[in-house]
C-alpha positions in Angstrom: 4.3 29.7 -52.3 4.2 27.1 -49.7 0.8 26.0 -48.7 0.1 26.0 -45.0 0.2 22.5 -43.4 -3.1 21.1 -42.2 -3.4 21.5 -38.5 -3.5 17.7 -38.1 0.2 17.5 -39.1 1.4 20.1 -36.5 3.7 18.6 -33.9 2.0 17.3 -30.7 2.4 19.7 -27.8 1.5 17.7 -24.7 1.9 19.2 -21.2 5.0 17.9 -19.5 2.9 17.0 -16.4 0.4 14.9 -18.4 3.1 13.4 -20.4 4.9 12.2 -17.3 1.8 10.9 -15.6 1.0 8.7 -18.7 4.6 7.4 -18.6 4.3 6.5 -15.0 0.9 4.8 -15.4 2.2 2.9 -18.3 5.1 1.8 -16.3 3.0 0.6 -13.6 0.3 -1.1 -15.6 2.5 -2.5 -18.4 5.9 -3.3 -16.8 4.8 -3.9 -13.1 6.4 -0.9 -11.5 5.3 0.3 -8.1 3.6 3.7 -8.0 4.8 4.6 -4.6 8.5 4.3 -5.7 8.2 5.6 -9.3 6.3 8.8 -8.6 8.6 10.3 -5.9 11.7 9.3 -8.0 10.3 10.9 -11.3 9.1 14.1 -9.5 12.5 14.5 -7.8 14.3 14.3 -11.2 11.8 16.7 -12.9 11.9 20.5 -13.1 8.1 20.7 -12.6 6.6 23.2 -10.3 4.5 22.4 -7.1 1.3 22.8 -9.1 2.3 20.4 -11.7 3.9 17.9 -9.3 0.5 17.7 -7.6 -1.2 17.2 -10.9 1.0 14.2 -11.7 0.6 12.8 -8.3 -3.2 12.9 -8.6 -3.3 11.6 -12.1 -1.0 8.7 -11.4 -2.4 7.5 -8.1 -5.9 8.4 -8.9 -6.1 6.9 -12.4 -4.6 3.6 -11.1 -6.9 3.5 -8.2 -10.1 4.2 -10.2 -9.2 2.2 -13.5 -11.8 -0.4 -12.8 -14.5 2.1 -12.6 -12.9 3.8 -15.9 -12.7 0.5 -17.6 -16.4 -0.1 -17.0 -17.2 2.9 -19.1 -14.5 2.0 -21.8 -16.0 -1.5 -22.2 -19.4 0.0 -23.0 -18.0 2.5 -25.4 -15.5 0.3 -27.3 -16.7 -2.3 -29.8 -13.5 -4.4 -29.3 -12.5 -6.5 -26.3 -9.7 -5.1 -24.2 -7.4 -7.8 -25.4 -7.5 -6.5 -28.9 -6.8 -2.8 -28.0 -3.3 -1.4 -27.6 -2.5 -1.2 -23.8 -1.3 2.4 -24.4 -4.6 3.4 -25.7 -6.3 1.9 -22.6 -4.0 3.8 -20.3 -4.3 7.2 -22.0 -8.1 6.8 -22.2 -8.1 6.1 -18.4 -6.2 9.2 -17.8 -8.7 11.3 -19.8 -11.7 9.7 -18.1 -10.0 10.3 -14.6 -9.9 14.0 -15.5 -13.3 14.0 -16.8 -15.0 12.3 -13.9 -12.8 12.6 -10.8 -11.1 15.9 -11.2 -12.0 19.5 -11.7 -10.9 19.7 -15.2 -13.3 21.0 -17.9 -14.2 18.3 -20.5 -12.8 20.1 -23.5 -9.4 20.6 -21.6 -9.4 17.0 -20.4 -10.0 15.6 -24.0 -7.6 17.9 -25.9 -4.8 17.6 -23.4 -5.1 13.7 -23.4 -5.2 13.6 -27.1 -2.0 15.5 -27.3 -0.3 12.9 -25.0 -1.7 10.2 -27.3 -0.3 11.9 -30.4 3.1 12.3 -28.7 3.4 8.8 -27.4 1.0 6.6 -29.6 0.8 8.2 -33.0 -1.9 10.1 -35.1 -4.1 7.1 -35.8 -4.3 5.8 -32.2 -4.7 9.4 -30.9 -7.8 9.6 -33.3 -9.2 6.6 -31.6 -8.6 8.1 -28.1 -10.2 11.3 -29.3 -13.3 9.3 -30.3 -13.4 7.4 -27.0 -13.2 10.5 -24.9 -15.8 12.4 -27.0 -18.2 9.5 -26.4 -17.5 9.8 -22.7 -18.5 13.5 -22.5 -21.8 13.0 -24.3 -23.2 11.9 -21.0 -22.6 13.2 -17.5 -20.9 11.2 -14.9 -24.2 10.7 -13.1 -25.9 9.5 -16.4 -23.2 6.9 -16.9 -23.6 5.4 -13.4 -27.4 5.8 -13.1 -28.0 2.1 -14.3 -25.9 0.8 -11.4 -28.7 2.0 -8.9 -30.8 -0.9 -10.4 -28.0 -3.4 -9.7 -29.2 -6.1 -7.1 -25.8 -7.6 -6.6 -24.0 -5.5 -4.0 -20.6 -7.1 -4.9 -21.0 -6.1 -8.5 -22.2 -2.7 -7.9 -19.5 -1.8 -5.3 -16.8 -3.3 -7.5 -17.7 -0.8 -10.2 -18.5 2.3 -8.1 -15.3 2.0 -5.9 -13.0 0.3 -8.4 -12.1 -2.8 -6.4 -12.0 -6.4 -7.7 -15.0 -8.5 -6.6 -12.9 -11.0 -4.6 -11.6 -8.2 -2.3 -15.1 -6.9 -1.6 -16.2 -10.5 -0.7 -13.2 -10.7 1.7 -14.1 -7.5 3.3 -17.7 -8.5 3.8 -16.6 -11.9 5.3 -15.0 -9.7 8.1 -17.3 -6.7 8.4 -20.8 -8.5 7.9 -22.3 -5.1 6.9 -22.6 -3.7 3.3 -22.7 0.0 4.5 -19.3 -0.6 6.5 -17.8 -2.5 3.5 -18.7 0.7 1.4 -16.9 3.0 3.9 -13.9 0.7 3.8 -13.8 0.8 0.0 -14.4 4.6 -0.1 -11.4 5.3 2.1 -9.2 3.0 0.1 -9.6 5.6 -2.8 -8.6 8.6 -0.6 -5.0 9.7 -0.6 -3.1 9.1 2.6 -1.3 11.8 4.4 2.4 10.9 4.9 3.2 9.9 8.6 6.6 10.5 10.1 8.1 8.3 12.9 10.6 9.3 15.3 13.3 6.8 16.3 14.2 6.6 20.0 17.8 7.8 20.6 17.8 9.7 17.3 14.7 11.8 17.3 11.7 12.5 19.4 8.0 13.2 18.6 8.6 16.7 19.9 11.3 17.1 17.2 8.6 16.2 14.6 6.0 18.6 16.2 8.5 21.4 16.0 8.6 21.1 12.4 4.7 21.5 12.3 3.8 17.9 12.1 0.6 16.8 13.9 1.0 14.0 16.5 -0.8 10.7 15.6 -3.6 9.5 17.7 -2.3 6.2 18.9 1.3 5.7 18.1 3.7 7.1 20.8 6.3 7.9 18.0 4.4 9.3 15.0 3.2 12.6 13.5 1.2 13.4 10.4 3.1 15.6 7.8 1.5 17.2 4.9 4.6 18.2 2.9 7.2 16.1 1.3 8.9 14.0 4.0 12.0 13.4 1.8 12.9 17.2 2.1 13.2 17.1 6.0 16.6 17.0 7.4 15.6 14.5 10.1 14.6 12.1 7.3 17.5 12.8 5.1 19.9 12.2 8.0 18.1 9.0 9.0 17.2 10.2 12.5 13.5 9.8 11.7 11.6 8.0 9.0 8.2 7.7 7.1 5.9 4.9 8.4 2.2 4.4 8.5 0.9 4.7 12.0 -0.6 1.1 11.9 2.8 -0.3 11.1 4.3 1.8 14.0 1.6 0.2 16.3 2.6 -3.3 15.2 6.3 -2.6 16.2 5.3 -0.8 19.3 2.8 -3.5 20.6 5.3 -6.2 19.7 8.1 -4.4 21.5 5.9 -4.2 24.7 5.2 -8.0 24.6 8.7 -9.0 23.8 11.2 -9.8 26.5 14.6 -11.4 26.8 18.0 -10.3 25.3 17.7 -11.2 21.6 15.1 -10.1 19.0 14.8 -11.0 15.3 12.7 -9.4 12.7 12.5 -12.3 10.2 11.2 -10.5 7.1 12.5 -7.0 7.6 12.6 -5.4 4.1 12.2 -2.5 3.3 12.9 -1.6 7.0 10.1 0.5 8.5 9.3 -1.8 11.5 13.0 -2.8 11.8 14.1 0.8 12.2 11.7 1.4 15.0 12.4 -2.0 16.7 16.2 -1.7 16.5 16.0 1.9 18.3 13.6 0.3 20.9 15.9 -2.7 21.3 19.0 -0.5 21.6 17.3 1.5 24.4 16.8 -1.7 26.4 20.3 -3.1 25.7 18.7 -5.9 23.6 20.5 -7.5 20.7 18.5 -6.9 17.5 18.9 -8.9 14.2 17.0 -8.1 11.0 16.7 -10.5 8.0 15.7 -10.0 4.5 15.7 -12.3 1.5 16.5 -9.6 -1.0 19.8 -8.1 -1.3 18.4 -4.7 -2.4 15.9 -4.6 0.4 18.4 -5.7 3.0 20.5 -2.7 1.9 17.4 -0.4 2.6 17.2 -2.1 6.1 20.9 -1.4 6.8 20.4 2.2 6.0 17.9 2.6 9.0 18.9 0.1 11.7 22.0 2.1 13.0 24.5 -0.7 12.9 22.3 -3.4 14.1 23.1 -6.9 12.4 21.3 -7.4 9.0 21.3 -10.9 7.5 20.4 -11.8 3.9 18.7 -15.2 3.7 15.3 -17.0 3.5 13.4 -16.7 6.7 12.3 -20.4 6.4 15.9 -21.4 7.1 16.0 -19.9 10.7 14.3 -23.1 12.0 17.2 -25.3 10.7 19.9 -23.3 12.6 21.5 -23.4 15.9 20.6 -19.8 17.0 17.5 -19.1 19.0 15.9 -15.8 19.8 13.8 -14.5 22.7 11.4 -12.7 20.5 10.7 -13.0 16.8 8.5 -10.8 14.6 7.3 -12.4 11.3 6.0 -9.5 9.2 5.0 -11.9 6.5 4.7 -11.3 2.8 0.9 -10.9 2.2 -1.6 -9.7 -0.4 -1.2 -6.2 1.0 -4.9 -5.5 1.0 -4.6 -3.3 4.1 -2.6 -0.6 2.2 -4.6 -0.1 -1.0 -4.8 3.7 -0.5 -0.9 3.8 -0.6 -0.2 1.3 -3.2 -3.3 1.4 -5.5 -2.0 -1.1 -8.1 -1.9 -3.9 -5.7 -5.6 -4.4 -6.0 -5.2 -5.1 -9.7 -2.2 -7.4 -9.4 -3.2 -9.7 -6.6 -5.6 -12.5 -7.0 -6.9 -15.7 -5.2 -4.0 -17.9 -6.6 -1.5 -15.4 -5.1 -3.6 -15.7 -1.7 -3.1 -19.5 -1.8 0.7 -19.2 -2.5 1.2 -16.6 0.3 -0.7 -18.4 2.9 1.5 -21.4 2.3 4.6 -19.2 2.5 3.2 -17.7 5.8 2.9 -21.1 7.3 6.3 -22.1 6.4 7.8 -18.9 7.9 5.7 -19.4 11.1 7.0 -22.9 11.4 10.5 -21.7 11.1 9.9 -19.0 13.5 8.5 -21.4 16.1 11.7 -23.6 15.8 14.0 -20.6 16.2 12.2 -19.4 19.3 13.6 -19.8 22.9 11.2 -21.4 25.5 9.1 -18.6 27.0 9.9 -16.3 24.0 7.3 -14.3 22.1 6.4 -14.8 18.5 4.5 -11.9 16.6 2.8 -12.7 13.4 1.8 -9.6 11.3 0.3 -8.9 8.0 -0.8 -5.8 6.1 -3.9 -7.5 5.3 -7.4 -8.0 7.0 -8.2 -11.2 4.9 -9.4 -14.1 6.9 -7.0 -16.5 5.2 -4.0 -14.4 6.2 -5.2 -13.6 9.7 -7.6 -15.5 11.8 -7.6 -18.8 9.8 -3.7 -18.6 9.9 -3.8 -18.2 13.7 -6.2 -21.1 14.0 -3.8 -23.2 11.9 -0.9 -22.0 13.9 -2.3 -23.0 17.2 -3.5 -26.4 16.0 -0.1 -27.5 14.4 2.1 -25.8 17.2 0.7 -26.8 20.5 3.9 -25.4 22.2 2.5 -22.1 21.5 -0.2 -20.1 23.6 -1.8 -16.9 22.2 -1.2 -13.6 24.2 -4.0 -11.2 24.0 -2.9 -7.8 22.7 -5.2 -5.9 25.1 -2.6 -5.1 27.7 -0.4 -3.5 25.1 -3.0 -1.5 23.3 -2.7 2.3 23.4 -5.4 4.4 25.4 -8.3 5.2 23.1 -7.8 2.5 20.5 -11.2 1.0 20.2 -12.7 -1.9 18.2 -9.2 -3.1 17.4 -9.1 -6.5 19.0 -10.2 -9.5 16.8 -10.1 -12.7 18.9 -7.2 -11.5 21.0 -5.2 -10.0 18.0 -4.7 -6.5 16.7 -6.9 -5.9 13.7 -6.9 -2.2 12.4 -9.0 -0.9 9.7 -8.4 2.3 7.8 -12.1 3.5 7.8 -12.1 3.0 11.6 -8.7 3.9 12.8 -7.2 6.0 10.0 -4.3 3.7 9.7 -3.4 0.9 7.2 -5.4 -2.3 8.0 -2.6 -4.0 9.9 -3.0 -7.3 11.8 -0.7 -8.7 14.7 -1.2 -11.8 16.7 1.1 -12.6 19.7 2.1 -16.0 21.1 4.4 -17.3 23.7 6.3 -20.6 23.6 5.5 -22.6 26.6 8.2 -23.5 29.0 9.1 -27.1 29.7 
């Protein structure tokens, strides 16, 4: 007679949704993948139903957003430094804590389902360690875990843990907002999922087309509408007559187009193509020649797919200043830290650091110098970032005006949409997610003096 096997030797049976979520979180954290690209691709290739798709989405984005907060608990439980713990154990434990503290999953279900994932992906011994960690987590309530933070006198440290942001980002927000309550609002909204925003492209679709599908018009953009479903399933998007673009990004393109004149426009850093798509349509409507440039071949191909035949170049934007061709309007949507889009790209908060900031601001200065050299007299230069950081915005503008006396700043006020309040910082557009419901975009406008 064969003895029954001990239940610890049974095959692991993780739920497909949680297994996929772990694989995606691991790909983001361990292989520097991008959640906003990986999640849609994985869900499209899966056979999961809508409920499980929603679970994967929340588990991946939510766990990555809140992993700083989860790590604070893990560090109190573990007697080993993180550097000595298998990264897979850390990621699967984060998934478990996220279900325990941030989702409506019963403790026992969160623990057992997470341990099954660990058994499948990490093996029995590591799964036992994960089980011990999570059982330690549920011995106290979420409120009991975080009660000591009420006594924390350093607001940067307290907010860093509670809202799962690196301290340098919180300091940067306070430098701008000057109010801890408002900083807390900005951090809180970064942890809330963003509703997809559609954009109509003049000549190919209208905002009425989007509304007819059930989308709700954006408050400020003339071209946008919020959509609660999957944008990739819409025929208008699949046929490239409309796109997906945050309202703040739409406003940057719209305001730049209102200020820009002449017969030739250049989008110097166009990938992956959101602003280029809208600008090319607006330029075509005004019989203006539009050129998009992108340094990456793969991203340039994405731009080609949405600019409907406008010229797309592949090259370093810093080389335009060496060329003979001049443009009447140039938009420099510069590479930046991306601190203005943390709700959409949650891993950015963990990947960027102050060294990145120094390197990026130098690159921004070089792109600006190139753009100035490639700009016709009387032409308009737009400098945009998806970041509110002073070093990438106001300080960069002050440096630009000091080193390029041939430029004068143009106030964005005449080009702002009605009802957009508290969005002007020293003459430049400065959006905040907690104030305007958009990504925290920045746009400064300049004109090259004649003569």
